Residue frames as qw, qx, qy, qz and C-alpha x, y, z in Angstrom:
[[0.053, 0.909, 0.217, -0.352, -21.79, 10.27, -2.07],
 [0.628, 0.617, 0.154, 0.448, -20.50, 12.01, -5.25],
 [0.463, -0.415, -0.038, 0.782, -17.58, 14.52, -4.81],
 [0.266, 0.905, 0.200, -0.264, -18.42, 18.08, -5.98],
 [0.674, 0.592, 0.065, 0.437, -16.61, 19.71, -8.80],
 [0.067, -0.911, 0.181, -0.365, -15.71, 22.49, -6.55],
 [0.700, -0.624, 0.348, 0.001, -14.02, 20.20, -4.02],
 [0.892, 0.185, 0.230, 0.343, -12.07, 18.50, -6.66],
 [0.377, 0.808, -0.028, 0.452, -10.88, 21.82, -7.99],
 [0.422, -0.853, 0.237, -0.196, -9.90, 22.78, -4.47],
 [0.868, -0.333, 0.330, 0.165, -7.86, 19.60, -3.93],
 [0.762, 0.436, 0.187, 0.441, -6.17, 20.02, -7.33],
 [0.094, 0.907, -0.111, 0.396, -5.22, 23.63, -6.42],
 [0.603, -0.729, 0.313, -0.087, -3.85, 22.49, -3.07],
 [0.854, -0.157, 0.428, 0.251, -1.76, 19.79, -4.73],
 [0.630, 0.776, -0.011, 0.014, -0.54, 21.75, -7.69],
 [0.137, -0.828, 0.540, 0.055, 3.04, 22.11, -6.41],
 [0.725, -0.197, 0.657, 0.052, 3.38, 18.34, -7.11],
 [0.103, 0.363, -0.623, -0.686, 2.79, 18.79, -10.70],
 [0.384, 0.027, -0.731, -0.563, 1.03, 15.92, -12.51],
 [0.228, 0.125, 0.806, -0.532, -1.88, 15.35, -10.14],
 [0.406, -0.107, -0.475, -0.773, -5.28, 14.31, -11.36],
 [0.452, 0.028, 0.690, -0.565, -8.50, 13.09, -9.92],
 [0.312, -0.045, -0.843, -0.436, -10.65, 10.20, -11.27],
 [0.689, -0.199, 0.149, -0.681, -14.21, 9.49, -10.14],
 [0.444, 0.107, -0.888, -0.051, -14.68, 6.12, -8.73],
 [0.416, -0.352, -0.826, 0.144, -17.40, 4.30, -6.62],
 [0.274, -0.860, -0.415, -0.114, -19.09, 7.48, -5.50],
 [0.408, -0.793, 0.117, 0.437, -15.75, 9.12, -4.44],
 [0.556, 0.796, -0.229, 0.063, -12.58, 9.87, -6.35],
 [0.864, -0.180, 0.030, 0.469, -9.04, 8.65, -6.54],
 [0.054, 0.961, -0.213, -0.166, -6.17, 11.17, -6.50],
 [0.921, 0.155, 0.158, 0.322, -3.28, 10.17, -8.72],
 [0.119, -0.818, 0.415, 0.380, 0.23, 11.24, -9.34],
 [0.161, 0.328, -0.826, -0.429, 0.85, 9.97, -12.79],
 [0.674, -0.087, -0.625, -0.384, -0.72, 6.58, -12.78],
 [0.408, -0.035, -0.787, 0.461, -0.19, 5.97, -9.04],
 [0.421, -0.717, -0.312, -0.459, -3.11, 6.56, -6.64],
 [0.389, 0.078, -0.574, 0.717, -1.95, 8.13, -3.48],
 [0.192, 0.043, 0.401, -0.895, -5.16, 9.75, -2.27],
 [0.095, -0.438, -0.880, -0.155, -8.78, 9.15, -1.94],
 [0.195, -0.078, 0.127, -0.969, -11.66, 11.59, -1.64],
 [0.290, -0.433, -0.843, -0.132, -14.95, 10.42, 0.07],
 [0.283, -0.786, -0.529, 0.151, -17.64, 12.60, 1.46],
 [0.191, 0.896, -0.059, 0.397, -15.64, 15.72, 0.42],
 [0.618, -0.718, 0.317, 0.049, -12.89, 14.56, 2.78],
 [0.590, 0.631, -0.501, 0.036, -9.29, 14.07, 1.39],
 [0.845, -0.457, 0.276, 0.032, -7.31, 10.97, 2.60],
 [0.308, 0.738, -0.593, -0.091, -3.72, 10.12, 1.83],
 [0.908, 0.055, -0.413, 0.054, -2.11, 6.67, 1.50],
 [0.344, -0.737, 0.501, -0.295, -0.32, 5.58, 4.64],
 [0.840, 0.100, -0.518, 0.126, 1.97, 2.67, 5.65],
 [0.776, -0.458, -0.261, 0.346, 4.10, 1.84, 8.71],
 [0.514, 0.070, -0.046, 0.854, 6.48, 4.77, 7.84],
 [0.031, -0.277, -0.048, -0.959, 4.08, 7.68, 7.54],
 [0.486, -0.563, -0.627, -0.230, 1.06, 6.37, 9.58],
 [0.463, -0.450, -0.487, 0.588, 2.47, 7.73, 12.81],
 [0.098, 0.004, 0.066, 0.993, 2.29, 11.25, 11.44],
 [0.424, -0.378, -0.500, -0.654, -1.52, 10.79, 10.93],
 [0.635, -0.435, -0.619, 0.152, -1.86, 9.15, 14.38],
 [0.391, -0.189, -0.298, 0.850, -0.09, 12.04, 16.02],
 [0.174, -0.119, -0.169, -0.963, -2.72, 14.40, 14.54],
 [0.420, 0.172, 0.669, -0.589, -5.52, 12.25, 15.83],
 [0.541, 0.352, -0.411, -0.644, -6.59, 11.27, 12.27],
 [0.725, 0.021, 0.646, -0.239, -8.33, 7.98, 11.37],
 [0.201, -0.084, 0.856, 0.468, -8.34, 5.59, 8.47],
 [0.544, 0.113, -0.274, -0.785, -10.94, 5.50, 5.84],
 [0.344, 0.053, 0.907, -0.236, -13.47, 2.85, 6.61],
 [0.428, 0.092, -0.513, -0.739, -15.76, 1.41, 3.90],
 [0.492, 0.099, 0.744, -0.440, -18.97, -0.46, 4.55],
 [0.236, 0.078, -0.713, -0.656, -19.95, -2.38, 1.56],
 [0.696, -0.174, -0.171, -0.675, -23.44, -3.84, 1.25],
 [0.706, -0.071, -0.702, 0.066, -22.35, -7.16, 2.72],
 [0.579, -0.781, -0.106, -0.208, -22.14, -5.34, 6.08],
 [0.805, -0.290, -0.061, 0.514, -18.48, -6.20, 6.84],
 [0.032, 0.985, -0.100, -0.138, -16.48, -3.00, 7.30],
 [0.834, 0.272, 0.020, 0.480, -13.19, -2.61, 5.57],
 [0.237, -0.908, 0.089, 0.334, -10.50, -0.34, 6.89],
 [0.720, 0.644, 0.040, 0.255, -8.28, 1.01, 4.12],
 [0.658, -0.276, -0.069, 0.698, -4.73, 2.37, 4.17],
 [0.149, 0.559, 0.185, 0.795, -5.91, 5.90, 3.37],
 [0.337, -0.470, -0.534, 0.617, -5.85, 8.25, 6.37],
 [0.046, 0.938, 0.342, 0.046, -7.77, 11.57, 6.76],
 [0.466, 0.314, -0.127, 0.817, -5.48, 14.59, 6.04],
 [0.276, -0.550, -0.510, 0.601, -5.45, 17.07, 8.85],
 [0.242, 0.865, 0.416, 0.140, -7.51, 20.11, 8.04],
 [0.298, -0.849, 0.133, 0.415, -4.79, 22.47, 9.37],
 [0.590, -0.121, 0.541, 0.587, -2.62, 21.44, 6.42],
 [0.360, 0.734, 0.474, 0.327, -4.75, 23.43, 4.02],
 [0.091, -0.995, 0.025, 0.020, -3.37, 26.56, 5.66],
 [0.432, -0.670, 0.528, 0.292, 0.26, 25.13, 5.31],
 [0.770, 0.567, -0.167, -0.241, 0.92, 24.52, 1.62],
 [0.251, 0.615, -0.744, 0.069, 4.59, 23.42, 2.12],
 [0.374, -0.231, 0.815, -0.376, 3.61, 20.94, 4.80],
 [0.802, 0.300, 0.327, -0.400, 0.67, 19.56, 2.80],
 [0.658, 0.605, -0.422, -0.153, 2.96, 19.01, -0.20],
 [0.033, -0.506, 0.834, -0.217, 5.40, 17.28, 2.16],
 [0.595, 0.023, 0.690, -0.411, 2.58, 14.90, 3.36],
 [0.814, 0.481, 0.035, -0.325, 1.43, 14.25, -0.17],
 [0.462, 0.605, -0.647, -0.038, 4.97, 13.28, -1.23],
 [0.254, -0.290, 0.867, -0.317, 5.05, 10.91, 1.75],
 [0.733, 0.248, 0.446, -0.449, 1.78, 9.49, 0.50],
 [0.662, 0.627, -0.340, -0.230, 3.25, 9.02, -2.90],
 [0.240, 0.494, -0.826, 0.124, 6.20, 7.11, -1.49],
 [0.527, -0.055, 0.738, -0.418, 3.83, 4.93, 0.57],
 [0.832, 0.395, 0.151, -0.360, 1.91, 4.02, -2.55],
 [0.539, 0.610, -0.575, -0.075, 5.14, 3.18, -4.32],
 [0.112, -0.365, 0.876, -0.296, 6.25, 1.00, -1.42],
 [0.670, 0.141, 0.560, -0.468, 2.84, -0.62, -1.37],
 [0.747, 0.557, -0.223, -0.288, 3.05, -1.32, -5.17],
 [0.299, 0.565, -0.764, 0.085, 6.47, -3.00, -4.65],
 [0.321, -0.235, 0.836, -0.377, 5.29, -5.22, -1.80],
 [0.812, 0.219, 0.223, -0.493, 2.41, -6.71, -3.84],
 [0.534, -0.144, 0.772, 0.312, 3.34, -10.02, -5.43],
 [0.209, 0.307, -0.564, -0.738, 3.31, -10.19, -9.23],
 [0.794, 0.195, 0.350, -0.457, 0.25, -11.80, -10.65],
 [0.276, -0.266, 0.855, 0.349, 0.87, -14.84, -12.67],
 [0.648, 0.486, 0.416, -0.413, -2.32, -14.67, -14.74],
 [0.469, 0.714, -0.380, -0.355, -0.45, -14.05, -18.12],
 [0.055, 0.459, -0.885, -0.058, 1.89, -16.96, -17.57],
 [0.457, 0.119, 0.831, -0.294, -0.92, -19.22, -16.64],
 [0.630, 0.602, 0.203, -0.447, -2.96, -18.20, -19.64],
 [0.314, 0.657, -0.631, -0.267, 0.03, -18.71, -21.96],
 [0.162, -0.262, 0.947, -0.090, 0.58, -22.13, -20.43],
 [0.571, 0.363, 0.622, -0.394, -3.17, -23.03, -20.84],
 [0.579, 0.683, -0.105, -0.433, -3.19, -21.87, -24.47],
 [0.137, 0.585, -0.782, -0.166, -0.19, -24.07, -25.13],
 [0.355, -0.048, 0.919, -0.162, -1.96, -27.15, -24.00],
 [0.645, 0.493, 0.247, -0.529, -4.75, -26.75, -26.68]]
């Protein structure tokens, strides 16, 4: 389901205190970025923030759930993005705090991923020719 221009404008307005936030369309939804770091997801006109073991308890305490994707294969995939509590739209300072926590979770997640060795492998293979 495509995200409306109006909803994207609403999200950008809500997150304006962060500064360099942008939204990119992707796979029927949209990614919410701080610079080049994706920290949010919009699906079905619902905003989700990145969560990990540090900030996930905040979402759980509000009764929120993780975004679940059901690809054509039929196997559901639970992602590390959690629905933002609706009450935060009336609490701009708190919403900004949650967004910053989501950015920090995205940074931590990026650090945890192992470096890909494709370039090194490609160079090695090219040297054998």
